[in-house]
N, CA, C and O atoms as CSV, one atom per row, in Angstrom:
chain,resi,resn,atom,element,x,y,z
A,1,UNK,N,N,121.225,104.125,90.058
A,1,UNK,CA,C,122.152,104.121,91.157
A,1,UNK,C,C,121.904,102.935,92.094
A,1,UNK,O,O,122.854,102.368,92.633
A,2,UNK,N,N,120.645,102.557,92.294
A,2,UNK,CA,C,120.338,101.479,93.222
A,2,UNK,C,C,121.009,100.184,92.809
A,2,UNK,O,O,121.546,99.462,93.650
A,3,UNK,N,N,120.980,99.884,91.511
A,3,UNK,CA,C,121.581,98.643,91.034
A,3,UNK,C,C,123.079,98.622,91.310
A,3,UNK,O,O,123.626,97.576,91.658
A,4,UNK,N,N,123.747,99.758,91.160
A,4,UNK,CA,C,125.183,99.813,91.441
A,4,UNK,C,C,125.442,99.574,92.925
A,4,UNK,O,O,126.360,98.836,93.281
A,5,UNK,N,N,124.655,100.182,93.777
A,5,UNK,CA,C,124.821,99.981,95.222
A,5,UNK,C,C,124.594,98.517,95.562
A,5,UNK,O,O,125.412,97.906,96.250
A,6,UNK,N,N,123.496,97.951,95.087
A,6,UNK,CA,C,123.175,96.569,95.396
A,6,UNK,C,C,124.232,95.623,94.854
A,6,UNK,O,O,124.611,94.671,95.536
A,7,UNK,N,N,124.713,95.861,93.656
A,7,UNK,CA,C,125.756,95.022,93.061
A,7,UNK,C,C,127.042,95.064,93.870
A,7,UNK,O,O,127.830,94.119,93.847
A,8,UNK,N,N,127.249,96.153,94.578
A,8,UNK,CA,C,128.432,96.303,95.416
A,8,UNK,C,C,128.201,95.771,96.830
A,8,UNK,O,O,129.101,95.831,97.669
A,9,UNK,N,N,127.005,95.252,97.099
A,9,UNK,CA,C,126.692,94.734,98.420
A,9,UNK,C,C,126.217,95.788,99.394
A,9,UNK,O,O,126.153,95.540,100.598
A,10,UNK,N,N,125.880,96.970,98.882
A,10,UNK,CA,C,125.415,98.053,99.739
A,10,UNK,C,C,123.900,98.177,99.665
A,10,UNK,O,O,123.344,98.236,98.568
A,11,UNK,N,N,123.226,98.216,100.794
A,11,UNK,CA,C,121.787,98.466,100.776
A,11,UNK,C,C,121.510,99.833,100.127
A,11,UNK,O,O,122.345,100.735,100.190
A,12,UNK,N,N,120.361,99.970,99.522
A,12,UNK,CA,C,120.029,101.192,98.794
A,12,UNK,C,C,118.944,101.988,99.489
A,12,UNK,O,O,118.059,101.427,100.135
A,13,UNK,N,N,119.022,103.292,99.349
A,13,UNK,CA,C,117.970,104.216,99.771
A,13,UNK,C,C,117.396,104.785,98.480
A,13,UNK,O,O,118.137,105.288,97.636
A,14,UNK,N,N,116.083,104.705,98.328
A,14,UNK,CA,C,115.460,105.132,97.076
A,14,UNK,C,C,114.166,105.887,97.342
A,14,UNK,O,O,113.545,105.731,98.393
A,15,UNK,N,N,113.773,106.700,96.383
A,15,UNK,CA,C,112.570,107.524,96.528
A,15,UNK,C,C,111.321,106.714,96.229
A,15,UNK,O,O,111.270,105.970,95.249
A,16,UNK,N,N,110.324,106.862,97.073
A,16,UNK,CA,C,109.029,106.217,96.876
A,16,UNK,C,C,108.480,106.629,95.512
A,16,UNK,O,O,108.551,107.797,95.132
A,17,UNK,N,N,107.937,105.668,94.787
A,17,UNK,CA,C,107.337,105.952,93.491
A,17,UNK,C,C,108.322,106.013,92.351
A,17,UNK,O,O,107.946,106.331,91.222
A,18,UNK,N,N,109.585,105.712,92.629
A,18,UNK,CA,C,110.595,105.785,91.575
A,18,UNK,C,C,110.658,104.520,90.744
A,18,UNK,O,O,111.344,104.482,89.722
A,19,UNK,N,N,109.952,103.486,91.168
A,19,UNK,CA,C,109.993,102.213,90.460
A,19,UNK,C,C,111.137,101.322,90.917
A,19,UNK,O,O,111.297,100.210,90.414
A,20,UNK,N,N,111.928,101.801,91.861
A,20,UNK,CA,C,113.072,101.027,92.299
A,20,UNK,C,C,112.726,99.993,93.365
A,20,UNK,O,O,113.539,99.119,93.664
A,21,UNK,N,N,111.539,100.081,93.935
A,21,UNK,CA,C,111.177,99.124,94.979
A,21,UNK,C,C,111.180,97.693,94.459
A,21,UNK,O,O,111.485,96.761,95.204
A,22,UNK,N,N,110.842,97.514,93.181
A,22,UNK,CA,C,110.843,96.156,92.623
A,22,UNK,C,C,112.260,95.618,92.448
A,22,UNK,O,O,112.452,94.403,92.406
A,23,UNK,N,N,113.237,96.484,92.348
A,23,UNK,CA,C,114.631,96.051,92.244
A,23,UNK,C,C,115.267,95.879,93.613
A,23,UNK,O,O,116.007,94.923,93.845
A,24,UNK,N,N,114.981,96.800,94.515
A,24,UNK,CA,C,115.625,96.808,95.826
A,24,UNK,C,C,115.027,95.751,96.741
A,24,UNK,O,O,115.750,95.078,97.476
A,25,UNK,N,N,113.703,95.604,96.698
A,25,UNK,CA,C,112.981,94.687,97.578
A,25,UNK,C,C,113.395,94.931,99.022
A,25,UNK,O,O,113.271,96.057,99.503
A,26,UNK,N,N,113.883,93.915,99.731
A,26,UNK,CA,C,114.257,94.087,101.128
A,26,UNK,C,C,115.676,94.578,101.342
A,26,UNK,O,O,116.130,94.714,102.478
A,27,UNK,N,N,116.377,94.845,100.244
A,27,UNK,CA,C,117.769,95.258,100.341
A,27,UNK,C,C,117.962,96.750,100.476
A,27,UNK,O,O,119.008,97.279,100.098
A,28,UNK,N,N,116.978,97.428,101.004
A,28,UNK,CA,C,117.086,98.867,101.189
A,28,UNK,C,C,115.809,99.446,101.735
A,28,UNK,O,O,114.881,98.724,102.101
A,29,UNK,N,N,115.774,100.759,101.786
A,29,UNK,CA,C,114.617,101.461,102.347
A,29,UNK,C,C,114.218,102.646,101.466
A,29,UNK,O,O,115.072,103.294,100.861
A,30,UNK,N,N,112.920,102.923,101.400
A,30,UNK,CA,C,112.448,104.081,100.639
A,30,UNK,C,C,112.356,105.344,101.497
A,30,UNK,O,O,112.307,105.276,102.725
A,31,UNK,N,N,112.334,106.488,100.827
A,31,UNK,CA,C,112.044,107.763,101.481
A,31,UNK,C,C,111.042,108.507,100.614
A,31,UNK,O,O,110.992,108.310,99.400
A,32,UNK,N,N,110.249,109.359,101.242
A,32,UNK,CA,C,109.236,110.127,100.504
A,32,UNK,C,C,109.749,111.499,100.092
A,32,UNK,O,O,109.607,111.908,98.940
A,33,UNK,N,N,110.338,112.193,101.029
A,33,UNK,CA,C,110.883,113.526,100.770
A,33,UNK,C,C,112.323,113.550,101.261
A,33,UNK,O,O,112.666,112.821,102.191
A,34,UNK,N,N,113.166,114.370,100.657
A,34,UNK,CA,C,114.579,114.384,101.046
A,34,UNK,C,C,114.814,114.554,102.551
A,34,UNK,O,O,115.806,114.056,103.082
A,35,UNK,N,N,113.923,115.240,103.223
A,35,UNK,CA,C,114.081,115.451,104.665
A,35,UNK,C,C,114.012,114.131,105.443
A,35,UNK,O,O,114.473,114.059,106.582
A,36,UNK,N,N,113.439,113.088,104.832
A,36,UNK,CA,C,113.328,111.774,105.478
A,36,UNK,C,C,114.640,110.995,105.443
A,36,UNK,O,O,114.815,110.052,106.215
A,37,UNK,N,N,115.558,111.370,104.568
A,37,UNK,CA,C,116.762,110.573,104.343
A,37,UNK,C,C,117.589,110.358,105.610
A,37,UNK,O,O,118.017,109.227,105.843
A,38,UNK,N,N,117.841,111.369,106.443
A,38,UNK,CA,C,118.636,111.094,107.657
A,38,UNK,C,C,118.022,110.009,108.549
A,38,UNK,O,O,118.747,109.152,109.055
A,39,UNK,N,N,116.718,110.031,108.746
A,39,UNK,CA,C,116.063,109.015,109.575
A,39,UNK,C,C,116.129,107.643,108.914
A,39,UNK,O,O,116.326,106.635,109.593
A,40,UNK,N,N,115.966,107.601,107.598
A,40,UNK,CA,C,116.049,106.343,106.860
A,40,UNK,C,C,117.458,105.766,106.974
A,40,UNK,O,O,117.625,104.561,107.160
A,41,UNK,N,N,118.468,106.623,106.862
A,41,UNK,CA,C,119.850,106.157,106.998
A,41,UNK,C,C,120.121,105.619,108.407
A,41,UNK,O,O,120.825,104.621,108.567
A,42,UNK,N,N,119.564,106.276,109.420
A,42,UNK,CA,C,119.728,105.777,110.793
A,42,UNK,C,C,119.113,104.390,110.939
A,42,UNK,O,O,119.701,103.505,111.560
A,43,UNK,N,N,117.926,104.208,110.362
A,43,UNK,CA,C,117.262,102.899,110.419
A,43,UNK,C,C,118.102,101.855,109.682
A,43,UNK,O,O,118.226,100.716,110.132
A,44,UNK,N,N,118.676,102.256,108.546
A,44,UNK,CA,C,119.480,101.321,107.777
A,44,UNK,C,C,120.747,100.926,108.540
A,44,UNK,O,O,121.135,99.757,108.543
A,45,UNK,N,N,121.382,101.889,109.179
A,45,UNK,CA,C,122.590,101.592,109.954
A,45,UNK,C,C,122.255,100.623,111.091
A,45,UNK,O,O,123.020,99.700,111.370
A,46,UNK,N,N,121.129,100.833,111.735
A,46,UNK,CA,C,120.729,99.979,112.855
A,46,UNK,C,C,120.494,98.533,112.417
A,46,UNK,O,O,120.757,97.608,113.185
A,47,UNK,N,N,120.012,98.331,111.216
A,47,UNK,CA,C,119.728,96.978,110.728
A,47,UNK,C,C,120.540,96.612,109.508
A,47,UNK,O,O,120.092,95.830,108.670
A,48,UNK,N,N,121.737,97.173,109.400
A,48,UNK,CA,C,122.560,97.067,108.191
A,48,UNK,C,C,122.738,95.625,107.695
A,48,UNK,O,O,122.503,95.345,106.519
A,49,UNK,N,N,123.145,94.723,108.569
A,49,UNK,CA,C,123.388,93.344,108.139
A,49,UNK,C,C,122.120,92.673,107.636
A,49,UNK,O,O,122.165,91.881,106.695
A,50,UNK,N,N,121.007,92.982,108.250
A,50,UNK,CA,C,119.734,92.423,107.794
A,50,UNK,C,C,119.379,92.884,106.394
A,50,UNK,O,O,118.907,92.093,105.578
A,51,UNK,N,N,119.603,94.166,106.108
A,51,UNK,CA,C,119.339,94.676,104.760
A,51,UNK,C,C,120.313,94.053,103.768
A,51,UNK,O,O,119.931,93.693,102.654
A,52,UNK,N,N,121.562,93.930,104.174
A,52,UNK,CA,C,122.578,93.362,103.297
A,52,UNK,C,C,122.247,91.908,102.960
A,52,UNK,O,O,122.456,91.471,101.828
A,53,UNK,N,N,121.738,91.166,103.925
A,53,UNK,CA,C,121.375,89.765,103.702
A,53,UNK,C,C,120.234,89.604,102.704
A,53,UNK,O,O,120.097,88.548,102.086
A,54,UNK,N,N,119.416,90.638,102.539
A,54,UNK,CA,C,118.250,90.560,101.650
A,54,UNK,C,C,118.540,91.049,100.230
A,54,UNK,O,O,117.644,91.063,99.387
A,55,UNK,N,N,119.772,91.444,99.963
A,55,UNK,CA,C,120.111,91.935,98.626
A,55,UNK,C,C,120.111,90.780,97.637
A,55,UNK,O,O,120.763,89.760,97.856
A,56,UNK,N,N,119.374,90.949,96.550
A,56,UNK,CA,C,119.395,90.015,95.433
A,56,UNK,C,C,119.506,90.859,94.176
A,56,UNK,O,O,118.586,91.603,93.833
A,57,UNK,N,N,120.606,90.744,93.507
A,57,UNK,CA,C,120.814,91.526,92.299
A,57,UNK,C,C,120.119,90.825,91.143
A,57,UNK,O,O,120.393,89.662,90.847
A,58,UNK,N,N,119.217,91.549,90.495
A,58,UNK,CA,C,118.478,91.034,89.354
A,58,UNK,C,C,119.284,91.289,88.092
A,58,UNK,O,O,119.709,92.416,87.838
A,59,UNK,N,N,119.493,90.250,87.306
A,59,UNK,CA,C,120.215,90.435,86.046
A,59,UNK,C,C,119.293,91.091,85.027
A,59,UNK,O,O,118.072,91.093,85.188
A,60,UNK,N,N,119.879,91.639,83.996
A,60,UNK,CA,C,119.092,92.257,82.925
A,60,UNK,C,C,118.182,91.211,82.296
A,60,UNK,O,O,117.031,91.500,81.969
A,61,UNK,N,N,118.686,90.019,82.129
A,61,UNK,CA,C,117.888,88.939,81.543
A,61,UNK,C,C,116.680,88.596,82.418
A,61,UNK,O,O,115.575,88.408,81.908
A,62,UNK,N,N,116.894,88.515,83.739
A,62,UNK,CA,C,115.792,88.227,84.658
A,62,UNK,C,C,114.745,89.334,84.623
A,62,UNK,O,O,113.546,89.057,84.623
A,63,UNK,N,N,115.192,90.580,84.593
A,63,UNK,CA,C,114.262,91.710,84.537
A,63,UNK,C,C,113.471,91.686,83.238
A,63,UNK,O,O,112.260,91.905,83.244
A,64,UNK,N,N,114.145,91.422,82.126
A,64,UNK,CA,C,113.465,91.368,80.825
A,64,UNK,C,C,112.425,90.258,80.818
A,64,UNK,O,O,111.312,90.459,80.331
A,65,UNK,N,N,112.769,89.089,81.350
A,65,UNK,CA,C,111.813,87.979,81.408
A,65,UNK,C,C,110.596,88.334,82.244
A,65,UNK,O,O,109.472,87.979,81.888
A,66,UNK,N,N,110.810,89.033,83.356
A,66,UNK,CA,C,109.689,89.434,84.213
A,66,UNK,C,C,108.764,90.401,83.482
A,66,UNK,O,O,107.542,90.273,83.561
A,67,UNK,N,N,109.342,91.367,82.773
A,67,UNK,CA,C,108.518,92.305,82.007
A,67,UNK,C,C,107.774,91.593,80.882
A,67,UNK,O,O,106.614,91.909,80.619
A,68,UNK,N,N,108.414,90.647,80.220
A,68,UNK,CA,C,107.754,89.891,79.152
A,68,UNK,C,C,106.563,89.104,79.691
A,68,UNK,O,O,105.533,88.989,79.026
A,69,UNK,N,N,106.710,88.566,80.898
A,69,UNK,CA,C,105.586,87.850,81.516
A,69,UNK,C,C,104.413,88.788,81.767
A,69,UNK,O,O,103.261,88.425,81.528
A,70,UNK,N,N,104.702,89.988,82.248
A,70,UNK,CA,C,103.642,90.974,82.493
A,70,UNK,C,C,102.959,91.342,81.185
A,70,UNK,O,O,101.730,91.350,81.107
A,71,UNK,N,N,103.742,91.644,80.159
A,71,UNK,CA,C,103.170,92.023,78.870
A,71,UNK,C,C,102.353,90.891,78.272
A,71,UNK,O,O,101.269,91.122,77.736
A,72,UNK,N,N,102.871,89.650,78.362
A,72,UNK,CA,C,102.130,88.509,77.844
A,72,UNK,C,C,100.800,88.360,78.573
A,72,UNK,O,O,99.774,88.081,77.952
A,73,UNK,N,N,100.819,88.545,79.894
A,73,UNK,CA,C,99.579,88.465,80.658
A,73,UNK,C,C,98.586,89.534,80.263
A,73,UNK,O,O,97.385,89.273,80.179
A,74,UNK,N,N,99.084,90.749,80.016
A,74,UNK,CA,C,98.205,91.843,79.601
A,74,UNK,C,C,97.591,91.585,78.231
A,74,UNK,O,O,96.460,91.992,77.967
A,75,UNK,N,N,98.323,90.921,77.377
A,75,UNK,CA,C,97.860,90.655,76.020
A,75,UNK,C,C,97.126,89.313,75.913
A,75,UNK,O,O,96.638,88.957,74.841
A,76,UNK,N,N,97.047,88.579,77.012
A,76,UNK,CA,C,96.367,87.294,77.008
A,76,UNK,C,C,97.142,86.198,76.280
A,76,UNK,O,O,96.555,85.234,75.789
A,77,UNK,N,N,98.453,86.353,76.216
A,77,UNK,CA,C,99.303,85.357,75.567
A,77,UNK,C,C,99.798,84.349,76.585
A,77,UNK,O,O,99.905,84.666,77.769
A,78,UNK,N,N,100.101,83.135,76.140
A,78,UNK,CA,C,100.647,82.151,77.085
A,78,UNK,C,C,102.022,82.575,77.588
A,78,UNK,O,O,102.822,83.153,76.853
A,79,UNK,N,N,102.269,82.279,78.836
A,79,UNK,CA,C,103.552,82.656,79.438
A,79,UNK,C,C,104.507,81.504,79.372
A,79,UNK,O,O,105.645,81.619,79.827
């Protein structure tokens, strides 16, 4: 869901530990428990343009290249 929001120019709200922080980066905010979402949304509304300015949509190719670099590093292969 985060990628769809970001691709549409909308900042994303995502759960901590979901792995989405590497995709969202500064283009959104995390929450720990569902009860945190209203406060997170208030913070996002207050700084909406700032979050929107930080959105960078990662292409599938860019994501694949990043993972390949990690795997190559783990295996001791040249990057």
